[in-house]
C-alpha positions as CSV (number, residue, x, y, z in Angstrom):
1,X,0.2,0.0,0.0
2,X,1.1,3.3,-0.9
3,X,2.2,6.0,1.6
4,X,2.8,9.5,1.2
5,X,5.6,11.2,3.2
6,X,5.9,14.8,3.7
7,X,9.1,16.8,4.8
8,X,7.3,19.7,6.4
9,X,10.0,22.1,6.7
10,X,10.5,22.1,2.9
11,X,7.1,23.1,2.1
12,X,6.2,26.4,0.9
13,X,2.4,25.7,1.0
14,X,2.0,26.3,-2.5
15,X,-0.7,23.9,-3.3
16,X,0.7,22.5,-6.4
17,X,0.2,19.1,-4.6
18,X,-3.1,19.2,-3.8
19,X,-4.5,20.3,-7.2
20,X,-2.5,17.5,-9.0
21,X,-3.9,14.8,-6.9
22,X,-6.4,12.7,-8.2
23,X,-8.1,11.5,-5.0
24,X,-8.0,15.2,-3.5
25,X,-6.5,13.7,-0.4
26,X,-3.6,15.9,-0.5
27,X,-4.6,19.1,1.6
28,X,-2.9,22.1,3.5
29,X,-3.3,20.7,7.1
30,X,-4.2,23.4,9.8
31,X,-0.2,23.4,11.3
32,X,2.4,25.5,10.1
33,X,6.2,24.6,9.6
34,X,9.1,26.9,11.4
35,X,9.1,29.1,8.2
36,X,5.2,30.1,9.0
37,X,3.9,28.2,5.9
38,X,1.1,26.0,6.3
39,X,2.3,22.4,5.3
40,X,1.2,20.0,2.7
41,X,-0.2,16.6,4.1
42,X,-2.7,13.4,3.6
43,X,-6.0,13.6,5.0
44,X,-7.0,9.7,4.1
45,X,-3.5,7.3,3.5
46,X,-5.9,4.4,2.8
47,X,-7.3,6.4,0.1
48,X,-3.3,7.1,-1.9
49,X,-3.1,5.2,-4.7
50,X,0.4,5.9,-5.5
51,X,0.2,7.8,-9.0
52,X,3.0,10.3,-7.8
53,X,1.7,13.2,-9.2
54,X,1.7,15.0,-6.2
55,X,5.3,14.5,-5.7
56,X,6.1,15.1,-9.5
57,X,4.2,18.4,-9.4
58,X,6.1,19.8,-6.0
59,X,8.8,22.3,-7.1
60,X,10.4,21.5,-3.6
61,X,10.6,17.7,-3.7
62,X,8.4,17.8,-0.5
63,X,6.6,14.6,-0.9
64,X,7.8,11.0,-1.4
65,X,5.7,7.8,-2.2
66,X,7.1,5.1,0.0
67,X,5.7,1.4,-1.2
């Protein structure tokens, strides 16, 4: 089962990953990183299909998909 892993300190909250996710499970969390940006997170890992579109669209390489 694929599992998205986020490097929250690199996230700038650009939301490109949220737009790219076909399942709409990548969202901006309510928490902030040390730079003051809202971070991307997965709302339901069990729904992740491992397509990697979120990771491919992230300009800062925040997301990895672990299988």
